[in-house]
N, C-alpha and C positions, 0 to 999 in steps of 0.2 A: 503493500500500499504506500509506503513512503516514496517509492520510485515511480508511482503512477503519474502518467502525463495528464494534465488538465488542459481542456480546450480553451480555457480562459484564465488569465492571471487573477482576474477579479474573483472568480469562482475559487481558485486556490487560496487566495488570501482569506476569503470567507470561511473556508474549510479549516484553515490553519487557526483562525481566531476562535471559531466555535469549538474546535477540539481541545482548547485550553481550558474549557469548563470542566469541573469535576465530573468524572463518570462518563465523559463523552470522548470516544475514540474517533479517528479520522473517518472510518467508514460511516459511523452514525452521523458525524458532522457533515459528510457529503450528502447523506440523505436528507438532512435538515435543510441544508443550503439549496439543494435542488427543489425541495418542497416550497421554500420561500420564493424561488424563481417562478414556479408553476402556479402559485396561488395569486389571488387578486392583489394588485400592487398596494391598495389602501390597507390591507392586513399587514403586509410586510412593513409599511411605513409606520403603522400604529404600533407594531412590536418595537421597531427601532426607537420610536419617540418615547415609549414607555420605559425603555432601558436607559435612555439618555437622562430622562427626568428623574428616574429612580436614583441614578448615580450622582446627579448634579444637585437635586432639590431635597432629597430625604434628609431629615434632621434627627437628632437624638434628643429625647426628652431631658430637660435639665435637671429633673428630679429623680427619675428612675433609670435613665440611660437607655431605654428602649427606643427603637426607631419610631419616628412619628412624622407627621406632616407639619406639625407646629412645635413651638418650644416646649409645650406641655402636652403630653399624650392624652388620648381620650380617657385612658384608665385613671390616670392621676387626676384629671379634671372632673371626673364623675363624682358628684356629692354623695352618691349612694354607696360608694366603696367604703370598707372598713379601714380607716386610716390608722388604727392601732395595730395592725398586722402588716408586716413587710415580708414578702416571699422573695428569697434570694435565688436567682437562677444564674446559670453560666452564660447564656446568650438569649437572643430573641426567641429561638426555637423552644427554649424552656418556658417562656411566657406563653407561647401558643399551646404547648402541651398542657400546662396547668389550666389555662383558660378553657380548654376543650372539655375538661372534666365537669365544669359547671358547678363545683362544690366550694371553690375558693372565691371570696369576695373582697379580699384586701388588696393591698398595693404590691408592687414588685420593686426589685432592685436588680438590674442586669450588671454582673461583675465584668463581663467581657472576656471571660476565661476562667481558668482555675490555676492555682499555684503548681508549677511543674518545673522544677530545677533542671530536669533532663532536657526540656525544650526551651530553657532560658527564660521562663515566665516566673517573675517573682511577685510579691505583694504590690510593689510599686507600679507594676504593669496593669493592674486591675483597678476597679473603682472602689476599693476597700475604704480609702479615706472618706470618700463621699457617703458611704454607708454608715461609717461611724459618726459623721457629722449629722446625718439624718436622725440617728438615735439620740445624739447629744442635744438636738433641738427640743426633744421631749414629745410626748404623745404616742410614741411607738411602745407597745406593751409586749410584743412578741415578734421575734425574727425567726422565720422559718427558713431553714436551709434546705433547699430543694435542688441540690447538685447531684450529678450522676454518682452512683455508689462505686467509684473507683478510688484507687490509692490517692490520686491527685484531688479528687473530690472530697475525700475524708480529710486530707491534709488542710484543705482550704476551710472545711467545716471547723476544724479545731483551731485554726488561726483566727477565724472570725470570733469564735467563742471567746478566745483569750482577749481579743481586742475590745470586746464588749463586757468584760467582766466587771468593770467599774460602774456600769449603768444598771439602773432598775428595769431591766428588760429580760424576758424569758427567751432563751435561744433553744430552738427545737429542731429536729432532724426528721426527715420522712421515715416512716415505718420501713423495715426491711422487707416489706412485701415486694419492693423493687429489688430484683436480684443483684447481687454484688457483681460488678463488672459490666452491667447493662448501661446503655445510654438512655437517659431520661426521655428523649424524643421518640424512642422506639417502644416505650412502655405502653401497654394498652390502657385505655381510660378507666376501666374498672379498677384495675390494680393500682393506678395512680391515685384514683379517688380515695381508695381505702388507705393508701400510704399517707395521704394528706390528713385524713380523718384520724388515723391512729399514730400521728407523729409523736415523737418522744423527746423529752428533754435532753439537751446535748451537754 
């Protein structure tokens, strides 16, 4: 496939760029590129415009650090959410996974990763200071650690618990209904719902 001759340099460039996406090989990239050529031009333009707008205009909520169209995301701006609970997740996918359960009605805090010395990720690379600042402001009664149950996730759990020791706040962790080593985003909604309901003090 790498030595395949393309009838158009524009097609070859499109295939090269598409194949840089995770999980997309050159064969699949070629199929997608040809599909875009064969479909109505307005659909291809709409796709291109949505990607450009996503990259250039998406923001991060100044409070929880989740992606948003505004400076304050819809969840943080919702007056019906329980502001005494903050669910700490690794990334945006974690927010989507917990929201899909329908059992959690508090706020979130997106760390932007987990502590992983092997990968060169330390506490300073995450939004941990912002989390501590939120708790220090008062009003938060429980911080729920909803990280994937991996060695890195557990390390981050304990680090956060130590950082929050001086505050009058409960730090809990999801029940181990979520199997050790599993990624939170691949956990089914029923299991995740029970893990949230049966969370334990950390």
